[in-house]
N, C-alpha and C positions, 0 to 999 in steps of 0.2 A: 788506437793504433791501426794503421792500414796493414793488412796482410801482406806478406811477400807476393802472393798471386795477384792480389789486387794492384799492388804497386807495378808489377811487370805489366799487367792488363792496361792500366792507364798510361804508362810510359810507351808501350808498343803502339797503342791507338794514336797517341799524339804524334809520335815520331813518324808513323806511317802517313798521317795527314800532312805534316811539314815536308816530308820527302817527296810526296806526290806533287806538291806545289812547287818545290824546287825543280822537279823533273819538267815542269811546263816552261822554265825559264832557258832561254838561250844563254850561253856563257856571257855574253856582253850585258845582258839584262840582269843576270844573276850578280854580276860584279859592279853594276851601276851604282855609284854613290848617291846619297841624298834620296832614297826612294821608300825608306821605311824608317819606323821609330821616330816620327815627327820630322823626318827629313835628314836625320843625322846618319843613318845606316843604310847599307846595302843588303840584299839578300845573303850575300857572302858573309857580311859582318854577323847577320842573325845565326848563320850556320856556325860560325866561329863561336858565338856567344853560348849557343845551346850545347855545342860540344865541349865547351870549357867547363860548363857547370856540370855536366855529366862526367868529365875528368876529374874535377874536384870531389865528386861523389865517389869515384873508384878510388882515388887517393885516400879519402876519409875512411873507406872500408879497409883498405890495406893498412893504414896507420892504426885503426881500431884493433886489428887482429894482432899488430905487434904490441899493443898496449900503450901506444903513443898518442898524444894530442894531434889530431889532423891539422895540417897547415891552414886549411881553410878557416878553421875556428879562430886562429890568430890574425888572419888577414881580414876578417870581417869586423874587426873592432874599429870604433871611431865613427864620427859622423862623415857620411859620403863614402863609406868603405865600398859598398856595392858599386857605385858609380866609378870609383878608382879602379876597382878590379876589372870591371866591364872594359874600361878604356885601356888598361894594360894589355888585356887579352886581345882586343881589337888591334892594338899597336903590334903585338907579337906576330899577328898573322897577316898584317897589312900587305906585305909583299907576296904573300903565298898565292900560288896559282889556284884559280876557282875549283879545278878538278881535285887538286890536293885538299882543299878545305872540305869538299864533299866527301873524299875518302875518309878524312879524319872524322867528320859528322857521323858517318855510318860505323867507323871502327870503335869510336868511343861509345856509341850506343850499344853496339854488340857486346863490348867489354863490360859495360854497366849491367846489362841484362844478364850476362853470364855470371857476374859476381853475385847479383841478387839470387838467380836461381841456384847458384852453387852452394849457398851458405844454408844452413838449416835454420829451421824456425827458432831454435834456441839462441842462435847467434843474432838473429833479426831482432828478437826480443830482449837481448842483453842489455842490462842497465848502460847507459851512456854517461861516464863519469867527468867528461871534459867540460860540459856546460849543463851540469844537473839541474840548474834553476829553470832551464828552458826545454830540455829534451829528456824524456824518460829512458827511451831506448835507442839503439842503433837505427832501427827503422824509422823512429821519429826524426832522428837527425838527418838521415838521407832524404827523407820526405820534404824537411824544410829547405835543405839545399836545393832540392828540384822543384820547390813550391812557388806559388805566386799568391796574389791577393784571392785567387779562386780556391786555394787549398793546397795542401801537401800533394806533391808529385804533378802539379798542374802548370809547370813552368812553360812548356811549349805551347799549351793552350792559350796562355796570356798574349802570345805573339801571333797566334793563327789569324786573327781578323786583319791585322795589319798586312801580313804576307798575302791572304787571300785578296785584299783590296788592291795591292800592287799587281799580283798576277792577272786579276780581272781587268786592271786598267791597261795592261799591255795586250790583252787578248781581243780587245774591242776592234 
């Protein structure tokens, strides 16, 4: 299991790298469709995406504390669930102003880091009863929500090469 401090370190490092790249984009470049994720997303969509999964993590922590199954556990059932969730979130913020999406991106990250830092190690390491065949502890569950093929808590890193390539293509 990844410790709380390790998780915060990984999340902070990745968030900083993404935020620095977002800051290099003018508003129109940030919102320009078809520039990332194989041509389907904008950098704005990426900010929505990353913020949404951090929001799901905050909601999972809150539900866990209440002894309730987190909504994300139910939403992730079935084939194509992740793609469906990502499309729903992109649609939810489609008309949002770029500055508002960036504010949310920063706010959700601060809230998540605050939640992780604010809980004790005993809560982080508490058994996760809602999907026990997949996740041993709350920390394991949060790591998976914010994970990628590169590992737990590595979600933003999976998107960094695409974002870097886009920013580099503009700055030439």
